[in-house]
N, C-alpha and C positions, 0 to 999 in steps of 0.2 A: 627398762631391759625387759622383765619381765611379763609384764603387761602383753609387747613387743608377742612374744613367743604362744605365751598365753591368748595371741586374735588368731594364728599360724595353727595353735594345734584346732584349734575352732575349730576355724576357713578348712583345715582339716575335715576335720570332721563332718562337719556342711556338704562336703563335695563328696564326701564319701555313700553317706545317705543317699543321694541325686543318684549317684550312681549306680546302688543295689538297684534303682522302683526300676518294677517291670516293664518294657516298653510295651507302644501301643500294640496293638494288632493290625494285619495287615488292611487297608481298605477294600474292602469288597469291589468287583466290577458291577463298574455304572451297569443299574438298568435301562433295558431302553426306552419307560419314560425319560430319563435325565437326559440320557441319548440326545434323543427325541426333541427336552428342552432346553437343551443346551445349542444343539438344529438352527431352530426356531427362535432362537438368541442372537444369534451368530447372524443367521437369514434377514433381522432386524434391526441388529448394528451396520450390515451393510448397508442394510437399504438407506437409512438415518442418513450414514459417511458419504453417499452416492448426490441422498436431497441435500446437504449442507458442501458438498462443492459442488455441483449443479446449481446455488444459489450464487454461492460465489462467483463463480465463470460467470452468471448472468452484472453481477455488484462491477465484474473485472471491464464486461465487453462495456458496459453503461460508462462508465469510468473513461474508457477510452475514447467511447464515439461525443462526452463529451469533451475529451479536450481535442478531438479534431475539432468539433464544431467551432472550440477554443479558434484553435490555429486558422478555420478558414475566414473565420470575426478577422481576426487581427490580421488577415493577407488580403484582409477585403480594406479593413480600414486603412494598412498602411500603401496599399493601391490609390485610393483615395484623397489621399495625404498628400500624396507624392504629385496625381493630379493638379490636387491644386496649387500647391507648390508650381510648377508647372505652367498656372495660368495667372501668379503672380506674379513671376518671375518676365512673363510675358508683359501684364500690362507696365506692370514699371519699365523694362523697359518701347513699348509704346509711349508712355510717358514721358520718358526722357528724348524722344523723337522729337512728340510735339512740342516740347520745349527749345529742342534745337532750331526746330521748326520759325515757331514765332519767334526765338531770337532773331532769327536768320532773317524774317521779313522784316521785321524790328528794323537791322541795320540798314536794308538797304531800303527802307523806307527814311533813313536821317540822313544818308545818301544821299536823296533825291532833292 
């Protein structure tokens, strides 16, 4: 218990020592050169930010164009696939009709 009390008292002494230190003097107003430098720095940061945004916009535009190209290619592939399927269905129907016709001819020849 006495160690705790001793620690608390030491803490009070430490805080009182810091409380009595003089406050820092008020900062002097910025000089014209400092203001100019800050202004130039702000301008440079704004210019850099603008360049970054512009580069990002270009990348997004290229990505959008690439996606559009992929969509067009996909649509063309789907169109070709549908056309090929239509041709295959037509060929299959023609083959079935030819087979039926040949079968009918064969029956007619056998009946004679």
